Structure formats: structure tokens, C-alpha cells
C-alpha positions in Angstrom: 47.3 8.6 -29.0 43.5 8.6 -28.4 41.7 5.4 -27.5 38.7 4.2 -29.5 36.3 6.6 -27.6 35.9 4.3 -24.6 35.7 5.9 -21.3 38.2 4.9 -18.7 35.4 3.2 -16.6 34.1 1.1 -19.6 37.2 -0.8 -20.6 36.7 -4.4 -21.5 37.4 -6.9 -18.7 38.5 -10.6 -18.7 34.8 -11.6 -18.3 33.3 -11.9 -21.8 29.8 -10.4 -21.0 30.8 -7.9 -18.2 31.6 -5.1 -20.6 28.2 -5.3 -22.4 26.4 -5.7 -19.0 28.1 -2.5 -17.8 27.0 -0.6 -20.9 23.4 -1.8 -20.6 23.3 -0.9 -16.9 24.2 2.7 -17.8 21.3 3.2 -20.3 19.1 5.9 -18.8 15.4 5.0 -18.3 12.4 7.2 -17.3 10.6 6.2 -14.1 7.2 7.8 -13.8 4.9 7.7 -10.8 1.3 7.9 -11.9 -1.0 9.3 -9.2 -4.1 9.0 -11.4 -5.8 10.2 -14.5 -8.9 11.9 -15.7 -10.7 11.8 -19.1 -11.7 15.1 -20.6 -13.3 16.2 -23.8 -11.4 18.8 -25.9 -14.1 21.3 -24.9 -13.6 20.6 -21.2 -9.8 20.8 -21.6 -10.2 24.2 -23.4 -12.2 25.5 -20.4 -9.5 24.7 -17.8 -8.0 27.7 -16.1 -5.7 28.4 -13.2 -7.1 27.0 -10.0 -9.2 24.3 -11.7 -9.5 21.1 -9.7 -9.4 17.8 -11.5 -10.9 14.8 -9.8 -8.6 11.8 -10.4 -9.6 8.2 -10.8 -7.9 7.2 -7.6 -8.6 7.8 -3.9 -6.1 8.9 -1.3 -4.3 5.8 0.0 -4.7 3.7 -3.2 -1.6 2.4 -4.8 0.1 4.5 -7.5 1.5 3.0 -10.7 5.2 2.9 -11.5 6.0 3.0 -15.2 9.5 2.5 -16.7 9.7 4.1 -20.2 5.9 4.1 -20.2 5.5 0.4 -19.4 4.1 -1.0 -16.2 6.8 -1.8 -13.7 5.1 -2.0 -10.3 3.0 -0.3 -7.7 3.8 1.9 -4.8 2.3 4.0 -2.0 2.9 7.7 -1.3 4.8 8.3 2.0 5.9 11.4 3.9 9.7 11.8 3.5 11.6 12.2 6.7 8.6 13.3 8.7 8.4 16.5 6.7 4.8 16.9 5.3 6.2 19.2 2.5 8.1 16.3 0.9 6.8 13.0 -0.1 8.2 9.9 -1.8 7.0 6.5 -3.1 7.5 3.3 -1.3 7.6 0.4 -3.8 5.1 -2.2 -2.7 5.0 -4.5 -5.8 7.4 -5.1 -8.7 5.8 -6.9 -11.7 7.4 -10.1 -12.7 9.5 -9.7 -15.9 8.5 -11.6 -19.0 
């Protein structure tokens, strides 16, 4: 006989809030790293072509923004991953206090 659709790893436990906490912890979120932005008119956007270079509102070395589901989460800095200049990562430098 089939159970009520619960996965084996999500069965209720003796702790009252543990099951709900486990479900919440499994909710996927989107983490975005924002290197910068640029404001363009529609005409400028329409003229963009392959090879176009867009000047961002940030300088190299300035912190990047970390967004979770589009909301500010913290700041970070770009780092080279494992000494390989072809790969980079973000080192989190600040996490905003939650409200």
C-alpha cells in the first residue's frame, strides 16, 4: 500500500517542527552574482551586435552583489578558482542581516 506521497527521507520525526524545517530547507532558491549593470535606451539596445563591449557601473576589484530570488543577500569578491585563471568563483565578504 502506498504512503501519502512522502519521500522516505521526509517522514515526520518525534520533534514537532523538524519535519517542516526539513521541507523548508529543501525549497530551491536562485542565487545570482551581479557583476554590474548598464543603462541603455531601446535604440542603443537595438544597435548592439556581436562583439559589442558594454561598460559596467563597477570597476575591477569592487564588490559584487549577491541576490537570493532577486533580493539583496550580501556582497562578495571575484577570486581565481584553484589557481586556474580560466575559472573564477565568488568569495562571500558580507551577508546582510535578516529582518
